TORLUM-852900 format. One record per residue (C-alpha): residue in one letter; residue number from 1; x, y, z. Coordinates in steps of 0.02 Angstrom, whole numbers. Example, Ala and Ser with C-alpha at 12.3 -4.5 7.8 and 13.67 -1.06 7.14 Angstrom:
2
r	k	u	v	w
A	1	615	-225	390 .
S	2	684	-53	357 .
//
This chain:
416
r	k	u	v	w
M	1	7189	1134	6472 .
E	2	7098	1215	6617 .
Q	3	6924	1167	6675 .
R	4	6815	1226	6818 .
V	5	6721	1092	6913 .
Q	6	6567	1137	7016 .
L	7	6574	1057	7190 .
R	8	6439	1033	7317 .
G	9	6407	1195	7410 .
G	10	6434	1304	7258 .
S	11	6624	1319	7263 .
T	12	6730	1285	7111 .
V	13	6899	1202	7094 .
E	14	7019	1234	6952 .
V	15	7060	1074	6863 .
I	16	7215	1066	6753 .
S	17	7249	924	6633 .
S	18	7434	901	6604 .
Q	19	7469	891	6416 .
G	20	7641	821	6452 .
D	21	7564	675	6544 .
I	22	7444	648	6400 .
D	23	7585	643	6275 .
R	24	7682	524	6386 .
E	25	7531	410	6398 .
Q	26	7513	408	6210 .
V	27	7696	365	6185 .
L	28	7690	223	6310 .
E	29	7528	149	6244 .
P	30	7570	-34	6209 .
F	31	7511	-138	6064 .
D	32	7349	-211	6130 .
I	33	7242	-312	6014 .
E	34	7145	-377	6163 .
N	35	7062	-216	6222 .
E	36	7096	-102	6076 .
T	37	6968	38	6078 .
R	38	6931	90	5902 .
K	39	6993	269	5916 .
D	40	7012	294	5730 .
T	41	6860	405	5716 .
G	42	6951	514	5590 .
H	43	6947	376	5459 .
S	44	6776	305	5424 .
S	45	6752	166	5299 .
N	46	6625	37	5250 .
F	47	6741	-97	5315 .
D	48	6697	-62	5498 .
V	49	6627	-228	5555 .
G	50	6484	-163	5658 .
Y	51	6579	-105	5810 .
S	52	6532	64	5879 .
S	53	6649	210	5902 .
G	54	6705	269	6071 .
N	55	6602	429	6058 .
N	56	6446	347	6130 .
L	57	6532	276	6283 .
E	58	6547	439	6381 .
T	59	6370	438	6448 .
V	60	6360	250	6476 .
P	61	6383	191	6655 .
E	62	6537	86	6691 .
A	63	6434	-71	6723 .
S	64	6349	-51	6554 .
K	65	6516	-37	6464 .
Q	66	6565	-210	6523 .
A	67	6395	-291	6495 .
I	68	6388	-422	6358 .
S	69	6223	-421	6264 .
P	70	6146	-576	6185 .
A	71	6173	-493	6015 .
D	72	6361	-483	6049 .
V	73	6365	-667	6098 .
L	74	6269	-718	5942 .
K	75	6382	-611	5832 .
T	76	6537	-690	5909 .
L	77	6467	-865	5888 .
F	78	6422	-824	5707 .
F	79	6599	-768	5665 .
I	80	6673	-920	5754 .
L	81	6559	-1032	5652 .
V	82	6611	-944	5490 .
W	83	6794	-961	5540 .
Y	84	6772	-1147	5576 .
T	85	6684	-1169	5410 .
F	86	6821	-1088	5305 .
S	87	6959	-1175	5402 .
T	88	6878	-1347	5391 .
F	89	6839	-1329	5206 .
L	90	7019	-1273	5173 .
T	91	7087	-1426	5265 .
L	92	6971	-1542	5170 .
Y	93	7015	-1454	5007 .
N	94	7202	-1476	5035 .
K	95	7188	-1659	5084 .
T	96	7066	-1703	4944 .
L	97	7174	-1619	4813 .
L	98	7345	-1673	4877 .
G	99	7313	-1844	4956 .
D	100	7415	-1984	4879 .
D	101	7260	-2095	4872 .
L	102	7139	-1954	4827 .
G	103	7163	-1809	4705 .
K	104	7352	-1826	4697 .
F	105	7379	-1653	4625 .
P	106	7556	-1659	4551 .
A	107	7615	-1484	4600 .
P	108	7577	-1436	4782 .
L	109	7706	-1296	4775 .
L	110	7623	-1222	4621 .
M	111	7456	-1229	4712 .
N	112	7528	-1135	4861 .
T	113	7610	-1008	4746 .
I	114	7439	-967	4671 .
H	115	7360	-957	4844 .
F	116	7496	-839	4909 .
S	117	7481	-732	4752 .
I	118	7294	-715	4779 .
Q	119	7324	-662	4960 .
A	120	7455	-536	4904 .
V	121	7343	-458	4772 .
L	122	7187	-450	4881 .
S	123	7281	-380	5033 .
K	124	7365	-248	4923 .
M	125	7196	-200	4849 .
I	126	7116	-185	5022 .
T	127	7257	-81	5096 .
W	128	7254	30	4941 .
Y	129	7064	52	4933 .
W	130	7048	87	5120 .
S	131	7213	179	5127 .
G	132	7156	296	5265 .
R	133	7123	148	5378 .
F	134	7257	23	5332 .
Q	135	7408	117	5264 .
P	136	7549	120	5394 .
D	137	7603	286	5467 .
V	138	7787	241	5451 .
T	139	7891	168	5311 .
I	140	7992	14	5355 .
S	141	8177	26	5313 .
W	142	8259	-92	5188 .
R	143	8367	-163	5327 .
D	144	8216	-207	5434 .
Y	145	8129	-274	5280 .
F	146	8267	-400	5241 .
V	147	8310	-438	5423 .
R	148	8131	-449	5492 .
V	149	7999	-462	5355 .
V	150	8087	-581	5236 .
P	151	8132	-713	5370 .
T	152	7952	-704	5433 .
A	153	7886	-732	5257 .
L	154	8008	-876	5230 .
G	155	7954	-958	5393 .
T	156	7770	-937	5349 .
A	157	7794	-1006	5174 .
M	158	7891	-1158	5238 .
D	159	7760	-1188	5373 .
I	160	7618	-1196	5247 .
N	161	7716	-1287	5112 .
L	162	7777	-1422	5232 .
S	163	7602	-1441	5307 .
N	164	7525	-1468	5136 .
E	165	7666	-1585	5085 .
S	166	7635	-1692	5239 .
L	167	7453	-1715	5187 .
V	168	7515	-1812	5036 .
F	169	7573	-1951	5153 .
I	170	7476	-1942	5317 .
S	171	7296	-1919	5373 .
V	172	7218	-1753	5424 .
T	173	7192	-1821	5600 .
F	174	7374	-1870	5623 .
A	175	7438	-1708	5545 .
T	176	7325	-1599	5653 .
M	177	7379	-1684	5815 .
C	178	7564	-1676	5769 .
K	179	7548	-1493	5716 .
S	180	7478	-1457	5889 .
A	181	7659	-1468	5949 .
A	182	7690	-1295	5874 .
P	183	7679	-1205	6044 .
I	184	7830	-1307	6102 .
F	185	7939	-1236	5964 .
L	186	7861	-1065	5983 .
L	187	7921	-1061	6163 .
L	188	8093	-1127	6117 .
F	189	8115	-990	5986 .
A	190	8045	-864	6111 .
F	191	8183	-917	6232 .
A	192	8313	-901	6093 .
F	193	8251	-728	6041 .
R	194	8234	-676	6224 .
L	195	8049	-643	6204 .
E	196	8016	-758	6352 .
S	197	8116	-806	6505 .
P	198	8128	-993	6543 .
S	199	8023	-1046	6692 .
L	200	7957	-1204	6772 .
K	201	7781	-1156	6717 .
L	202	7832	-1147	6534 .
F	203	7933	-1308	6542 .
G	204	7781	-1391	6621 .
I	205	7673	-1333	6474 .
I	206	7803	-1400	6351 .
S	207	7805	-1567	6442 .
V	208	7615	-1584	6439 .
I	209	7603	-1550	6252 .
S	210	7751	-1665	6215 .
A	211	7669	-1807	6312 .
G	212	7509	-1785	6211 .
V	213	7603	-1788	6045 .
L	214	7698	-1946	6096 .
L	215	7533	-2033	6135 .
T	216	7462	-1987	5965 .
V	217	7617	-2055	5876 .
A	218	7625	-2215	5980 .
K	219	7552	-2368	5892 .
E	220	7510	-2270	5735 .
T	221	7458	-2409	5616 .
E	222	7484	-2305	5458 .
F	223	7643	-2216	5510 .
E	224	7730	-2131	5364 .
F	225	7905	-2073	5406 .
W	226	7918	-1931	5281 .
G	227	7743	-1869	5319 .
F	228	7788	-1862	5504 .
V	229	7953	-1773	5465 .
F	230	7865	-1644	5356 .
V	231	7729	-1604	5483 .
M	232	7853	-1589	5627 .
L	233	7964	-1474	5523 .
A	234	7806	-1374	5487 .
A	235	7776	-1361	5675 .
V	236	7955	-1297	5696 .
M	237	7930	-1167	5560 .
S	238	7764	-1118	5638 .
G	239	7850	-1081	5803 .
F	240	7984	-978	5714 .
R	241	7865	-876	5608 .
W	242	7748	-834	5752 .
C	243	7894	-771	5856 .
M	244	7949	-661	5711 .
T	245	7768	-608	5683 .
Q	246	7754	-555	5865 .
V	247	7907	-443	5846 .
L	248	7840	-364	5687 .
L	249	7664	-334	5752 .
Q	250	7715	-262	5920 .
K	251	7853	-143	5863 .
E	252	7780	28	5821 .
T	253	7933	72	5716 .
Y	254	7891	-61	5586 .
G	255	7714	3	5554 .
L	256	7644	-173	5526 .
K	257	7521	-183	5671 .
N	258	7371	-213	5558 .
P	259	7354	-393	5494 .
F	260	7307	-336	5318 .
V	261	7460	-224	5306 .
F	262	7565	-366	5375 .
M	263	7493	-486	5245 .
S	264	7526	-362	5105 .
Y	265	7711	-363	5152 .
V	266	7740	-549	5181 .
A	267	7625	-629	5051 .
P	268	7723	-567	4897 .
V	269	7885	-638	4969 .
M	270	7796	-802	5008 .
A	271	7730	-811	4829 .
I	272	7901	-776	4751 .
V	273	7996	-900	4860 .
T	274	7867	-1038	4838 .
G	275	7861	-1003	4651 .
L	276	8049	-1029	4638 .
L	277	8035	-1191	4737 .
S	278	7895	-1246	4621 .
L	279	8005	-1217	4468 .
L	280	8141	-1324	4547 .
L	281	8041	-1465	4629 .
D	282	7871	-1484	4545 .
P	283	7866	-1609	4399 .
W	284	7832	-1484	4260 .
S	285	7881	-1608	4124 .
E	286	7737	-1723	4175 .
F	287	7601	-1591	4170 .
S	288	7550	-1627	3989 .
D	289	7506	-1808	4032 .
N	290	7423	-1770	4199 .
K	291	7233	-1771	4217 .
Y	292	7238	-1593	4284 .
F	293	7325	-1519	4132 .
D	294	7300	-1640	3985 .
S	295	7158	-1542	3902 .
G	296	7086	-1368	3895 .
A	297	6934	-1417	3998 .
H	298	7041	-1499	4131 .
F	299	7157	-1349	4135 .
A	300	7008	-1232	4159 .
R	301	6944	-1343	4300 .
T	302	7116	-1338	4381 .
C	303	7120	-1148	4372 .
F	304	6950	-1142	4457 .
L	305	7011	-1261	4594 .
M	306	7164	-1152	4624 .
L	307	7061	-992	4635 .
F	308	6935	-1077	4749 .
G	309	7072	-1133	4869 .
G	310	7154	-961	4867 .
A	311	6988	-880	4908 .
L	312	6960	-1002	5052 .
A	313	7132	-963	5124 .
F	314	7108	-776	5110 .
F	315	6934	-772	5185 .
M	316	6990	-882	5328 .
V	317	7122	-752	5371 .
L	318	6993	-614	5346 .
T	319	6872	-700	5466 .
E	320	7010	-717	5596 .
Y	321	7041	-529	5585 .
V	322	6855	-488	5600 .
L	323	6839	-607	5747 .
V	324	6984	-524	5837 .
S	325	6909	-354	5798 .
V	326	6739	-391	5874 .
T	327	6802	-498	6020 .
S	328	6983	-525	6072 .
A	329	7137	-624	6026 .
V	330	7110	-733	6179 .
T	331	6939	-784	6112 .
V	332	7020	-831	5947 .
T	333	7158	-935	6027 .
I	334	7037	-1028	6139 .
A	335	6920	-1056	5992 .
G	336	7072	-1119	5895 .
V	337	7095	-1260	6020 .
V	338	6916	-1315	5991 .
K	339	6940	-1295	5803 .
E	340	7074	-1429	5804 .
A	341	6954	-1551	5886 .
V	342	6819	-1504	5759 .
T	343	6942	-1533	5615 .
I	344	6985	-1705	5683 .
V	345	6802	-1754	5704 .
V	346	6762	-1698	5526 .
A	347	6913	-1793	5459 .
V	348	6860	-1952	5550 .
F	349	6687	-1945	5471 .
Y	350	6737	-1877	5299 .
F	351	6899	-1973	5266 .
H	352	6864	-2117	5387 .
D	353	7028	-2083	5477 .
E	354	7071	-2209	5611 .
F	355	7046	-2135	5785 .
T	356	7093	-2249	5931 .
W	357	7063	-2220	6116 .
L	358	7251	-2188	6136 .
K	359	7242	-2047	6009 .
G	360	7091	-1980	6100 .
V	361	7188	-1973	6264 .
G	362	7334	-1892	6174 .
L	363	7220	-1763	6095 .
M	364	7143	-1719	6263 .
I	365	7317	-1696	6340 .
I	366	7370	-1586	6193 .
M	367	7214	-1479	6212 .
V	368	7248	-1460	6399 .
G	369	7428	-1409	6362 .
V	370	7378	-1283	6227 .
S	371	7242	-1214	6342 .
L	372	7371	-1191	6481 .
F	373	7483	-1102	6356 .
N	374	7342	-985	6305 .
W	375	7300	-952	6487 .
Y	376	7483	-912	6521 .
K	377	7482	-784	6379 .
Y	378	7319	-709	6441 .
D	379	7382	-697	6621 .
K	380	7543	-615	6562 .
L	381	7444	-492	6457 .
Q	382	7334	-445	6604 .
K	383	7487	-416	6714 .
G	384	7558	-305	6578 .
H	385	7399	-201	6577 .
K	386	7407	-185	6766 .
S	387	7586	-123	6761 .
E	388	7538	7	6629 .
D	389	7395	66	6741 .
D	390	7516	81	6888 .
K	391	7632	189	6783 .
Q	392	7488	304	6739 .
L	393	7436	320	6922 .
Q	394	7614	371	6967 .
A	395	7612	520	6848 .
P	396	7683	677	6933 .
S	397	7562	811	6991 .
Q	398	7577	976	7082 .
T	399	7506	1013	7255 .
G	400	7329	1084	7253 .
K	401	7299	1037	7071 .
Y	402	7209	887	6998 .
V	403	7279	795	6847 .
I	404	7140	717	6745 .
L	405	7193	617	6593 .
D	406	7035	524	6544 .
D	407	6928	677	6509 .
E	408	7066	757	6405 .
M	409	7087	598	6305 .
D	410	6900	592	6273 .
D	411	6906	772	6211 .
Q	412	7046	727	6090 .
E	413	6953	575	6025 .
N	414	6790	669	5999 .
G	415	6872	816	5912 .
P	416	6835	1001	5935 .
//
């Protein structure tokens, strides 16, 4: 595309935008949930969560683009509050229903099967109704489905099933602090899958989190061996599934970049696998004598409880997606560290969990370690953006001609 630019003094210079460079920039564009500019102006839907399109940014000064208005801050705080609310209620729901000394629901695997089924149905409905926005551009192969998607779904299902099973034996406070060890196993799996290279910085982060977990376990007055085993296995599965999730979300060839599309693929597998485990392990023969299933009224109440928990789980995931959309993934991860502390505080007041000064020190060390881990990811992401910018600046040009990519990209986004 040729353009003529008026210079001072009345002369004009021919400006040529290289289409080859534009295509190359589009091909090399990395998966970036941090600074993703909503360029999907061709597909409008009512699901847009209030963020503006890029069309209005052309005439805004650079300083204004980076300005954060009070309305944006309030909107972010609102979504964080909603996320905390759904997450905390889901944790209290699981513990109240499953706790050995509380609700003692006899079939935790059946409960998770219903929750996963609700997530599968709702995510399929959303991706179908807003097909222009959420349907993937590529079709994943059967080989990739069984090699990538199915193991991810299995890891996710085992993570959630083991976490809920641990709540039968141990307190929410103890489970939350032990589950905070998940970044350790995430890094170990990242080393195994060659997603990360071992370094002193990463081993230091692992050591800090490990020290915090050891302090929380030390002198635990109500230590339950199987509860501890279940929650630590859940942390292992969490590390595995997030490594697999990273591969699936960042590979363009899989077409699963959107969280709703991703959920629509993994949730059905999670529901089927957990349903099979429920048939094998849940005490189905005892249901007729259990207070949750011994009458029609109790059965109806149980169905309502299952639907309520499934809705909580789905809307918590939905809120996470909206929060990432209007802010960034870094905001979500940092807010997640605070969320763990909020969950523990609520559990101490609601369930009267024991919380000693040693656990408090351990929790602080864990939060420092997780914060360092999040900062490491953020720093690595920023360096990745810088290297991409350097590649764009090194694009070949011819003598006496100017190669302008930004204006051409704006033209393509805005349409003819």
